[in-house]
N, CA, C and O of each residue as an XYZ file, in Angstrom:
796
protein
N       2.776     20.108     18.680
C       3.517     19.497     17.577
C       3.030     20.082     16.249
O       1.822     20.173     16.029
N       3.929     20.470     15.379
C       3.548     20.955     14.063
C       3.096     19.783     13.207
O       3.545     18.652     13.392
N       2.202     20.069     12.269
C       1.659     19.014     11.423
C       2.598     18.787     10.243
O       2.283     19.127      9.103
N       3.745     18.211     10.538
C       4.795     18.023      9.544
C       4.437     16.911      8.566
O       3.876     15.887      8.955
N       4.765     17.119      7.299
C       4.525     16.103      6.284
C       5.615     15.040      6.326
O       6.782     15.352      6.566
N       5.236     13.786      6.092
C       6.227     12.720      5.924
C       6.914     12.925      4.581
O       6.299     12.731      3.532
N       8.165     13.309      4.608
C       8.894     13.578      3.373
C       9.680     12.327      2.976
O      10.731     12.033      3.544
N       9.155     11.602      1.999
C       9.788     10.355      1.576
C      10.365     10.448      0.167
O      10.865      9.454     -0.360
N      10.302     11.626     -0.447
C      10.895     11.779     -1.775
C      12.420     11.778     -1.682
O      12.998     12.247     -0.702
N      13.053     11.243     -2.718
C      14.511     11.248     -2.799
C      14.930     11.724     -4.190
O      14.119     11.747     -5.115
N      16.185     12.098     -4.329
C      16.735     12.467     -5.633
C      15.973     13.598     -6.299
O      15.605     14.563     -5.628
N      15.723     13.507     -7.612
C      15.021     14.573     -8.336
C      13.628     14.858     -7.774
O      13.182     16.006     -7.778
N      12.942     13.826     -7.292
C      11.600     14.032     -6.727
C      11.657     14.943     -5.507
O      10.763     15.765     -5.300
N      12.707     14.800     -4.698
C      12.869     15.666     -3.530
C      13.124     17.111     -3.949
O      12.665     18.044     -3.290
N      13.861     17.292     -5.054
C      14.120     18.639     -5.568
C      12.836     19.273     -6.090
O      12.599     20.465     -5.895
N      12.008     18.468     -6.756
C      10.714     18.970     -7.227
C       9.836     19.356     -6.044
O       9.178     20.396     -6.071
N       9.823     18.523     -5.003
C       9.024     18.820     -3.816
C       9.454     20.135     -3.171
O       8.618     20.941     -2.762
N      10.762     20.340     -3.086
C      11.281     21.573     -2.482
C      10.854     22.805     -3.284
O      10.611     23.866     -2.710
N      10.765     22.665     -4.599
C      10.310     23.765     -5.445
C       8.799     23.961     -5.342
O       8.307     25.089     -5.376
N       8.076     22.862     -5.218
C       6.613     22.928     -5.236
C       6.027     23.529     -3.963
O       5.037     24.258     -4.018
N       6.633     23.228     -2.821
C       6.054     23.656     -1.537
C       5.810     25.160     -1.459
O       4.690     25.557     -1.138
N       6.804     26.031     -1.738
C       6.532     27.462     -1.622
C       5.488     27.966     -2.616
O       4.726     28.880     -2.301
N       5.448     27.382     -3.805
C       4.443     27.792     -4.793
C       3.056     27.392     -4.304
O       2.115     28.183     -4.371
N       2.935     26.175     -3.817
C       1.658     25.707     -3.291
C       1.199     26.555     -2.106
O       0.040     26.962     -2.032
N       2.124     26.813     -1.184
C       1.763     27.584      0.007
C       1.338     29.005     -0.336
O       0.454     29.567      0.311
N       1.962     29.582     -1.348
C       1.591     30.940     -1.756
C       0.170     30.992     -2.320
O      -0.451     32.054     -2.357
N      -0.335     29.845     -2.756
C      -1.679     29.759     -3.325
C      -2.698     29.203     -2.327
O      -3.867     29.013     -2.661
N      -2.239     28.945     -1.098
C      -3.141     28.416     -0.083
C      -3.305     26.910     -0.126
O      -4.247     26.371      0.455
N      -2.389     26.219     -0.815
C      -2.430     24.770     -0.926
C      -1.290     24.152     -0.120
O      -0.459     24.864      0.443
N      -1.261     22.821     -0.071
C      -0.139     22.128      0.556
C       0.163     20.848     -0.212
O      -0.709     20.247     -0.839
N       1.415     20.459     -0.140
C       1.877     19.284     -0.870
C       1.480     18.009     -0.141
O       1.584     17.923      1.083
N       1.024     17.020     -0.903
C       0.797     15.683     -0.369
C       2.012     14.817     -0.685
O       2.629     14.251      0.217
N       2.356     14.713     -1.982
C       3.542     13.937     -2.342
C       3.945     14.247     -3.774
O       3.167     14.793     -4.557
N       5.190     13.881     -4.096
C       5.707     13.949     -5.459
C       6.215     12.569     -5.839
O       6.909     11.916     -5.060
N       5.864     12.129     -7.048
C       6.412     10.885     -7.585
C       6.861     11.147     -9.009
O       6.273     11.961     -9.721
N       7.905     10.452     -9.414
C       8.416     10.597    -10.775
C       8.519      9.233    -11.435
O       9.003      8.267    -10.844
N       8.043      9.179    -12.695
C       8.110      7.960    -13.494
C       8.717      8.337    -14.834
O       8.012      8.831    -15.713
N       9.997      8.116    -15.003
C      10.660      8.530    -16.231
C      10.625     10.042    -16.359
O      11.193     10.748    -15.526
N       9.966     10.545    -17.392
C       9.866     12.000    -17.578
C       8.502     12.538    -17.113
O       8.154     13.685    -17.393
N       7.745     11.708    -16.409
C       6.470     12.164    -15.834
C       6.687     12.593    -14.388
O       7.230     11.845    -13.574
N       6.252     13.812    -14.088
C       6.323     14.347    -12.728
C       4.897     14.418    -12.196
O       4.066     15.155    -12.726
N       4.621     13.658    -11.157
C       3.282     13.606    -10.586
C       3.277     14.326     -9.238
O       3.975     13.926     -8.306
N       2.487     15.385     -9.150
C       2.382     16.165     -7.913
C       0.960     16.047     -7.387
O      -0.001     16.352     -8.093
N       0.836     15.608     -6.156
C      -0.451     15.493     -5.500
C      -0.526     16.591     -4.440
O       0.379     16.731     -3.618
N      -1.601     17.361     -4.465
C      -1.719     18.497     -3.551
C      -3.160     18.644     -3.085
O      -4.063     17.973     -3.585
N      -3.359     19.535     -2.118
C      -4.696     19.741     -1.575
C      -4.775     21.068     -0.846
O      -3.756     21.682     -0.526
N      -5.988     21.498     -0.591
C      -6.222     22.605      0.323
C      -6.175     22.056      1.746
O      -6.263     20.842      1.927
N      -6.040     22.909      2.759
C      -5.996     22.404      4.128
C      -7.220     21.575      4.524
O      -7.134     20.737      5.421
N      -8.366     21.805      3.858
C      -9.558     21.020      4.183
C      -9.615     19.706      3.414
O     -10.593     18.965      3.523
N      -8.577     19.411      2.637
C      -8.512     18.152      1.917
C      -9.065     18.191      0.511
O      -8.958     17.205     -0.218
N      -9.654     19.307      0.108
C     -10.197     19.414     -1.246
C      -9.149     19.975     -2.195
O      -8.174     20.591     -1.764
N      -9.356     19.757     -3.488
C      -8.467     20.300     -4.519
C      -9.217     20.199     -5.832
O      -9.343     19.115     -6.400
N      -9.714     21.325     -6.313
C     -10.586     21.316     -7.481
C      -9.798     21.208     -8.775
O      -8.574     21.336     -8.795
N     -10.535     20.968     -9.861
C      -9.910     20.927    -11.179
C      -9.270     22.280    -11.483
O      -8.179     22.338    -12.050
N      -9.943     23.362    -11.110
C      -9.370     24.697    -11.310
C      -8.094     24.876    -10.484
O      -7.133     25.490    -10.948
N      -8.086     24.341     -9.264
C      -6.875     24.408     -8.429
C      -5.712     23.704     -9.126
O      -4.593     24.215     -9.167
N      -5.999     22.518     -9.675
C      -4.967     21.767    -10.400
C      -4.401     22.602    -11.548
O      -3.187     22.711    -11.718
N      -5.301     23.182    -12.324
C      -4.877     23.945    -13.498
C      -4.104     25.194    -13.105
O      -3.085     25.512    -13.717
N      -4.581     25.904    -12.086
C      -3.914     27.141    -11.665
C      -2.511     26.872    -11.136
O      -1.573     27.606    -11.449
N      -2.370     25.820    -10.334
C      -1.038     25.487     -9.830
C      -0.123     25.064    -10.973
O       1.043     25.455    -11.015
N      -0.647     24.268    -11.894
C       0.167     23.817    -13.021
C       0.701     24.996    -13.824
O       1.867     25.006    -14.221
N      -0.147     25.984    -14.061
C       0.279     27.150    -14.831
C       1.388     27.920    -14.110
O       2.323     28.411    -14.743
N       1.278     28.023    -12.790
C       2.286     28.763    -12.026
C       3.573     27.969    -11.853
O       4.662     28.542    -11.812
N       3.446     26.643    -11.750
C       4.606     25.821    -11.417
C       5.414     25.395    -12.632
O       6.624     25.196    -12.518
N       4.788     25.251    -13.783
C       5.516     24.814    -14.981
C       6.719     25.699    -15.295
O       7.788     25.166    -15.593
N       6.595     27.042    -15.241
C       7.779     27.877    -15.498
C       8.880     27.674    -14.457
O      10.065     27.761    -14.779
N       8.491     27.404    -13.217
C       9.484     27.152    -12.161
C      10.274     25.889    -12.481
O      11.493     25.851    -12.321
N       9.571     24.861    -12.933
C      10.234     23.613    -13.319
C      11.162     23.835    -14.510
O      12.264     23.288    -14.562
N      10.708     24.636    -15.456
C      11.528     24.897    -16.646
C      12.850     25.569    -16.266
O      13.912     25.203    -16.770
N      12.770     26.546    -15.381
C      13.974     27.276    -14.961
C      14.902     26.382    -14.147
O      16.121     26.439    -14.310
N      14.332     25.561    -13.277
C      15.149     24.696    -12.406
C      15.894     23.636    -13.204
O      16.976     23.203    -12.808
N      15.315     23.215    -14.332
C      15.964     22.250    -15.226
C      16.332     20.956    -14.496
O      17.424     20.417    -14.681
N      15.416     20.469    -13.671
C      15.641     19.207    -12.966
C      15.622     18.038    -13.944
O      16.382     17.078    -13.814
N      14.730     18.149    -14.930
C      14.669     17.142    -15.993
C      15.105     17.826    -17.280
O      14.469     18.780    -17.729
N      16.186     17.342    -17.872
C      16.768     18.022    -19.026
C      15.921     17.872    -20.287
O      15.968     18.728    -21.170
N      15.138     16.775    -20.377
C      14.286     16.563    -21.545
C      12.880     17.101    -21.279
O      12.578     17.536    -20.168
N      12.030     17.070    -22.295
C      10.642     17.500    -22.131
C       9.958     16.589    -21.113
O      10.077     15.366    -21.184
N       9.241     17.195    -20.164
C       8.593     16.403    -19.132
C       7.086     16.577    -19.186
O       6.564     17.528    -19.768
N       6.420     15.646    -18.572
C       4.956     15.616    -18.515
C       4.558     15.865    -17.069
O       4.847     15.045    -16.197
N       3.900     16.983    -16.805
C       3.508     17.350    -15.440
C       2.072     16.941    -15.189
O       1.164     17.373    -15.899
N       1.863     16.111    -14.181
C       0.528     15.713    -13.752
C       0.276     16.276    -12.361
O       1.077     16.084    -11.446
N      -0.836     16.967    -12.213
C      -1.221     17.502    -10.914
C      -2.573     16.923    -10.544
O      -3.502     16.964    -11.351
N      -2.699     16.388     -9.350
C      -3.947     15.746     -8.974
C      -4.292     16.003     -7.518
O      -3.442     16.390     -6.715
N      -5.556     15.778     -7.198
C      -6.008     15.769     -5.814
C      -5.634     14.420     -5.198
O      -5.279     13.496     -5.930
N      -5.705     14.285     -3.875
C      -5.325     13.016     -3.260
C      -6.236     11.847     -3.623
O      -5.808     10.695     -3.554
N      -7.480     12.118     -4.009
C      -8.400     11.032     -4.305
C      -9.003     10.444     -3.040
O      -8.652     10.842     -1.929
N      -9.920      9.487     -3.218
C     -10.631      8.928     -2.064
C      -9.716      8.032     -1.229
O      -9.629      8.196     -0.013
N      -9.031      7.081     -1.882
C      -8.110      6.204     -1.140
C      -6.754      6.900     -1.043
O      -5.743      6.397     -1.534
N      -6.754      8.031     -0.419
C      -5.659      8.979     -0.405
C      -4.475      8.530      0.438
O      -4.627      7.738      1.368
N      -3.290      9.043      0.103
C      -2.151      8.858      1.010
C      -2.380      9.653      2.294
O      -3.004     10.714      2.271
N      -1.884      9.147      3.386
C      -1.923      9.849      4.672
C      -0.499     10.280      4.978
O       0.372      9.433      5.178
N      -0.247     11.586      5.018
C       1.128     12.071      5.116
C       1.368     13.016      6.289
O       2.508     13.386      6.570
N       0.291     13.405      6.973
C       0.428     14.303      8.119
C      -0.275     13.699      9.319
O      -1.200     12.901      9.168
N       0.166     14.080     10.518
C      -0.476     13.535     11.716
C      -1.972     13.822     11.712
O      -2.764     12.986     12.147
N      -2.368     15.004     11.223
C      -3.787     15.361     11.182
C      -4.574     14.440     10.260
O      -5.766     14.224     10.479
N      -3.928     13.892      9.230
C      -4.618     12.965      8.330
C      -5.093     11.729      9.092
O      -6.193     11.225      8.865
N      -4.239     11.252      9.998
C      -4.580     10.048     10.739
C      -5.682     10.305     11.769
O      -6.397      9.383     12.162
N      -5.812     11.544     12.197
C      -6.917     11.919     13.073
C      -8.200     12.079     12.274
O      -9.266     11.617     12.681
N      -8.077     12.747     11.121
C      -9.259     13.078     10.320
C      -9.978     11.837      9.786
O     -11.198     11.843      9.624
N      -9.216     10.777      9.513
C      -9.804      9.593      8.897
C      -9.890      8.418      9.858
O      -9.962      7.269      9.421
N      -9.884      8.682     11.142
C     -10.043      7.621     12.141
C     -11.353      6.879     11.902
O     -12.369      7.476     11.549
N     -11.306      5.565     12.101
C     -12.482      4.734     11.892
C     -12.495      4.039     10.546
O     -13.309      3.146     10.315
N     -11.594      4.442      9.649
C     -11.527      3.831      8.324
C     -10.355      2.861      8.229
O      -9.427      2.899      9.037
N     -10.416      1.996      7.228
C      -9.357      1.021      6.993
C      -8.142      1.716      6.380
O      -8.272      2.594      5.527
N      -6.966      1.303      6.833
C      -5.724      1.910      6.368
C      -4.674      0.835      6.168
O      -4.688     -0.190      6.849
N      -3.760      1.070      5.230
C      -2.608      0.182      5.085
C      -1.354      1.027      5.245
O      -1.256      2.130      4.707
N      -0.409      0.498      5.985
C       0.797      1.231      6.345
C       2.016      0.351      6.120
O       2.027     -0.830      6.469
N       3.038      0.952      5.531
C       4.329      0.270      5.384
C       5.374      1.059      6.151
O       5.476      2.276      6.000
N       6.140      0.375      6.965
C       7.125      1.020      7.808
C       8.514      1.023      7.168
O       8.816      0.183      6.320
N       9.348      1.965      7.577
C      10.748      1.983      7.150
C      11.506      0.855      7.833
O      12.263      0.125      7.193
N      11.297      0.719      9.134
C      11.921     -0.354      9.907
C      10.825     -1.215     10.530
O       9.760     -0.696     10.867
N      11.061     -2.514     10.690
C      10.024     -3.405     11.219
C       9.583     -3.031     12.636
O      10.374     -2.545     13.444
N       8.316     -3.266     12.909
C       7.746     -3.131     14.255
C       7.193     -4.501     14.621
O       6.340     -5.042     13.917
N       7.673     -5.048     15.704
C       7.284     -6.404     16.125
C       7.491     -7.408     14.999
O       6.699     -8.331     14.809
N       8.594     -7.200     14.248
C       8.977     -8.164     13.224
C       8.285     -8.019     11.885
O       8.462     -8.863     11.006
N       7.495     -6.962     11.709
C       6.812     -6.808     10.431
C       6.843     -5.355      9.972
O       6.893     -4.429     10.781
N       6.811     -5.180      8.643
C       6.840     -3.841      8.061
C       5.477     -3.375      7.561
O       5.232     -2.172      7.460
N       4.588     -4.319      7.246
C       3.297     -3.954      6.662
C       2.163     -4.226      7.636
O       2.097     -5.279      8.271
N       1.275     -3.247      7.734
C       0.137     -3.344      8.640
C      -1.123     -2.899      7.908
O      -1.082     -2.036      7.031
N      -2.231     -3.504      8.285
C      -3.526     -3.117      7.736
C      -4.575     -3.289      8.829
O      -4.608     -4.309      9.518
N      -5.429     -2.285      8.978
C      -6.454     -2.378     10.009
C      -7.283     -1.116     10.070
O      -7.226     -0.270      9.178
N      -8.056     -1.003     11.135
C      -8.922      0.163     11.326
C      -8.170      1.254     12.077
O      -7.658      1.030     13.174
N      -8.112      2.416     11.481
C      -7.365      3.532     12.058
C      -8.051      4.033     13.323
O      -9.242      4.341     13.321
N      -7.284      4.106     14.393
C      -7.803      4.624     15.659
C      -7.482      6.098     15.830
O      -8.244      6.833     16.458
N      -6.340      6.540     15.266
C      -5.985      7.952     15.355
C      -4.497      8.153     15.547
O      -3.685      7.277     15.253
N      -4.161      9.333     16.050
C      -2.762      9.715     16.265
C      -2.607     10.203     17.700
O      -3.345     11.082     18.145
N      -1.642      9.630     18.426
C      -1.426     10.010     19.823
C       0.059      9.931     20.164
O       0.710      8.914     19.921
N       0.582     11.013     20.727
C       1.953     11.012     21.263
C       2.985     10.482     20.271
O       3.822      9.650     20.621
N       2.919     10.968     19.032
C       3.906     10.586     18.040
C       3.684      9.233     17.404
O       4.526      8.765     16.638
N       2.564      8.594     17.706
C       2.270      7.271     17.151
C       0.953      7.278     16.381
O      -0.013      7.939     16.761
N       0.947      6.527     15.297
C      -0.294      6.232     14.599
C      -0.818      4.921     15.175
O      -0.093      3.928     15.241
N      -2.078      4.926     15.590
C      -2.629      3.739     16.227
C      -3.728      3.135     15.370
O      -4.567      3.845     14.817
N      -3.708      1.817     15.271
C      -4.733      1.126     14.505
C      -5.031     -0.231     15.105
O      -4.192     -0.842     15.766
N      -6.246     -0.686     14.857
C      -6.664     -2.011     15.300
C      -6.370     -3.005     14.185
O      -6.846     -2.841     13.062
N      -5.592     -4.031     14.489
C      -5.271     -5.066     13.504
C      -5.815     -6.411     13.994
O      -6.133     -6.578     15.171
N      -5.914     -7.365     13.059
C      -6.338     -8.709     13.452
C      -5.346     -9.268     14.461
O      -4.138     -9.057     14.354
N      -5.871     -9.971     15.423
C      -5.026    -10.566     16.460
C      -4.063    -11.564     15.833
O      -4.500    -12.566     15.267
N      -2.742    -11.306     15.924
C      -1.768    -12.224     15.304
C      -1.767    -13.612     15.940
O      -1.256    -14.565     15.353
N      -2.339    -13.727     17.139
C      -2.392    -15.023     17.808
C      -3.713    -15.738     17.566
O      -3.974    -16.796     18.138
N      -4.547    -15.144     16.705
C      -5.780    -15.830     16.321
C      -6.996    -15.517     17.158
O      -8.061    -16.090     16.929
N      -6.869    -14.627     18.120
C      -8.014    -14.263     18.942
C      -9.052    -13.495     18.145
O      -8.754    -12.957     17.079
N     -10.277    -13.444     18.665
C     -11.367    -12.775     17.961
C     -11.281    -11.259     18.057
O     -11.663    -10.548     17.127
N     -10.780    -10.770     19.176
C     -10.727     -9.328     19.383
C      -9.516     -8.726     18.681
O      -8.411     -9.255     18.802
N      -9.705     -7.612     17.940
C      -8.556     -6.957     17.307
C      -7.600     -6.386     18.356
O      -7.979     -6.141     19.501
N      -6.367     -6.184     17.937
C      -5.318     -5.682     18.828
C      -4.968     -4.260     18.417
O      -4.799     -3.979     17.231
N      -4.858     -3.361     19.392
C      -4.468     -1.979     19.122
C      -2.954     -1.881     19.132
O      -2.311     -2.226     20.124
N      -2.372     -1.403     18.012
C      -0.921     -1.240     17.931
C      -0.587      0.221     17.650
O      -1.365      0.944     17.027
N       0.573      0.636     18.117
C       1.060      1.986     17.870
C       2.296      1.942     16.992
O       3.249      1.221     17.289
N       2.285      2.718     15.903
C       3.411      2.755     14.979
C       4.030      4.146     14.992
O       3.318      5.136     14.826
N       5.351      4.240     15.186
C       5.994      5.555     15.221
C       5.763      6.320     13.917
O       6.111      5.840     12.838
N       5.184      7.495     14.021
C       4.876      8.306     12.843
C       6.120      8.561     11.995
O       6.072      8.482     10.767
N       7.226      8.865     12.657
C       8.457      9.218     11.939
C       9.056      8.046     11.178
O       9.907      8.245     10.311
N       8.622      6.814     11.492
C       9.157      5.629     10.826
C       8.234      5.105      9.731
O       8.509      4.057      9.145
N       7.152      5.810      9.447
C       6.233      5.358      8.403
C       6.815      5.689      7.035
O       7.186      6.831      6.765
N       6.890      4.684      6.182
C       7.356      4.899      4.808
C       6.209      5.350      3.917
O       6.357      6.275      3.118
N       5.071      4.691      4.060
C       3.925      5.001      3.216
C       2.652      4.568      3.927
O       2.615      3.514      4.561
N       1.615      5.380      3.820
C       0.322      5.031      4.416
C      -0.781      5.556      3.517
O      -0.662      6.633      2.934
N      -1.849      4.790      3.409
C      -2.979      5.241      2.602
C      -4.257      4.591      3.090
O      -4.237      3.543      3.736
N      -5.373      5.235      2.767
C      -6.677      4.672      3.084
C      -6.981      3.527      2.134
O      -6.499      3.500      1.001
N      -7.780      2.587      2.602
C      -8.225      1.455      1.790
C      -9.631      1.766      1.292
O     -10.501      2.163      2.067
N      -9.842      1.584      0.001
C     -11.120      1.921     -0.600
C     -12.222      0.971     -0.117
O     -12.168     -0.235     -0.363
N     -13.204      1.524      0.563
C     -14.366      0.762      1.025
C     -15.618      1.587      0.742
O     -15.530      2.784      0.467
N     -16.777      0.947      0.811
C     -18.036      1.678      0.606
C     -18.198      2.778      1.649
O     -18.680      3.870      1.347
N     -17.792      2.477      2.874
C     -17.911      3.463      3.946
C     -17.016      4.673      3.681
O     -17.411      5.814      3.924
N     -15.811      4.415      3.182
C     -14.895      5.517      2.882
C     -15.442      6.377      1.748
O     -15.403      7.605      1.822
N     -15.957      5.728      0.692
C     -16.507      6.474     -0.435
C     -17.623      7.403      0.032
O     -17.669      8.573     -0.346
N     -18.521      6.868      0.860
C     -19.636      7.680      1.359
C     -19.141      8.838      2.218
O     -19.636      9.959      2.097
N     -18.175      8.573      3.078
C     -17.634      9.610      3.960
C     -16.899     10.678      3.164
O     -17.089     11.872      3.397
N     -16.050     10.246      2.215
C     -15.271     11.197      1.418
C     -16.181     12.101      0.601
O     -15.942     13.305      0.513
N     -17.217     11.535      0.007
C     -18.136     12.349     -0.794
C     -18.918     13.323      0.076
O     -19.222     14.438     -0.349
N     -19.243     12.902      1.293
C     -19.986     13.777      2.197
C     -19.161     14.987      2.616
O     -19.715     16.025      2.979
N     -17.840     14.856      2.565
C     -16.954     15.947      2.981
C     -16.703     16.954      1.861
O     -16.232     18.060      2.124
N     -17.013     16.586      0.612
C     -16.704     17.456     -0.516
C     -17.809     18.467     -0.770
O     -18.980     18.185     -0.517
N     -17.440     19.665     -1.279
C     -18.464     20.594     -1.743
C     -19.279     19.955     -2.857
O     -18.849     18.973     -3.462
N     -20.443     20.506     -3.124
C     -21.378     19.890     -4.069
C     -20.850     19.852     -5.492
O     -21.119     18.898     -6.222
N     -20.100     20.876     -5.901
C     -19.649     20.932     -7.299
C     -18.194     21.352     -7.384
O     -17.637     21.944     -6.459
N     -17.588     21.025     -8.533
C     -16.267     21.548     -8.863
C     -15.100     20.754     -8.329
O     -13.949     21.161     -8.491
N     -15.375     19.610     -7.686
C     -14.278     18.832     -7.123
C     -14.327     17.412     -7.636
O     -15.385     16.783     -7.681
N     -13.146     16.909     -8.027
C     -13.049     15.529     -8.490
C     -12.380     14.674     -7.442
O     -11.836     15.176     -6.459
N     -12.429     13.366     -7.667
C     -11.799     12.439     -6.735
C     -10.318     12.270     -7.016
O      -9.603     11.715     -6.182
N      -9.835     12.728     -8.155
C      -8.416     12.592     -8.471
C      -8.124     13.217     -9.815
O      -7.462     12.609    -10.656
N      -8.605     14.411    -10.021
C      -8.474     15.056    -11.331
C      -7.021     15.290    -11.681
O      -6.222     15.684    -10.832
N      -6.681     15.044    -12.947
C      -5.312     15.250    -13.395
C      -5.285     16.307    -14.486
O      -6.106     16.285    -15.403
N      -4.365     17.205    -14.387
C      -4.156     18.232    -15.399
C      -2.714     18.108    -15.856
O      -1.805     18.026    -15.029
N      -2.494     18.094    -17.163
C      -1.118     18.037    -17.639
C      -0.825     19.233    -18.530
O      -1.726     19.983    -18.906
N       0.434     19.393    -18.858
C       0.869     20.568    -19.610
C       0.141     20.720    -20.945
O      -0.212     21.834    -21.332
N      -0.088     19.605    -21.653
C      -0.739     19.671    -22.953
C      -2.162     20.189    -22.822
O      -2.607     21.008    -23.628
N      -2.880     19.713    -21.805
C      -4.241     20.169    -21.590
C      -4.267     21.658    -21.264
O      -5.139     22.389    -21.733
N      -3.308     22.099    -20.460
C      -3.252     23.508    -20.074
C      -2.974     24.379    -21.294
O      -3.589     25.431    -21.468
N      -2.043     23.933    -22.137
C      -1.710     24.685    -23.340
C      -2.922     24.801    -24.253
O      -3.202     25.864    -24.808
N      -3.651     23.664    -24.401
C      -4.833     23.684    -25.250
C      -5.890     24.619    -24.685
O      -6.539     25.354    -25.430
N      -6.064     24.591    -23.357
C      -7.055     25.454    -22.724
C      -6.688     26.915    -22.913
O      -7.549     27.743    -23.211
N      -5.402     27.235    -22.740
C      -4.954     28.618    -22.883
C      -5.149     29.102    -24.329
O      -5.569     30.236    -24.558
N      -4.838     28.232    -25.300
C      -5.010     28.622    -26.699
C      -6.469     28.881    -27.008
O      -6.802     29.825    -27.724
N      -7.357     28.025    -26.459
C      -8.782     28.215    -26.687
C      -9.249     29.548    -26.113
O     -10.051     30.248    -26.730
N      -8.744     29.899    -24.925
C      -9.110     31.152    -24.277
C      -8.619     32.330    -25.117
O      -9.343     33.307    -25.313
N      -7.371     32.229    -25.617
C      -6.798     33.319    -26.405
C      -7.561     33.511    -27.714
O      -7.764     34.638    -28.167
N      -7.985     32.386    -28.321
C      -8.680     32.469    -29.597
C     -10.133     32.872    -29.435
O     -10.773     33.351    -30.372
N     -10.655     32.663    -28.190
C     -12.064     32.999    -27.940
C     -12.162     34.459    -27.690
O     -13.256     34.973    -27.454
């Protein structure tokens, strides 16, 4: 099975995602998600190992801003934010659910499973097209219940911030140059470029 991303963007956000993917891939990165808030375009990306440095954010922003300008998806001036997934990151690929097994996760489904759309529990992993997690016993028993949720029906999933997750996430990062959710915007890039030119 290919490690396909859950594509939940619609409208202009989906158009931005379609433009961003080839640019990201050409730089050795991959898209996590795109969100839009008014004239703010938020792109979350990462390297295949889950890291995404401040320099990565800036380099992608510089390459992608002209692409956005030409595409004219947003007719007015827009604010581009590029960030790493952060510690309590979205889970968008089957490999994400394998990589973070053992941690707390919250998942919202497109269609209800056993009468409910929202689930929270300890991630067990990914098997045969399903994301599996241990949830509190709905009947009140002490032992958690293992449930399987169809990957293709997941609307949104993310890790829950815990002390254990923070320790694990930091242990996976290189010693320097990486933030937990660094954001670079067009104004910062312009200022940095001007400083470089004047220096």
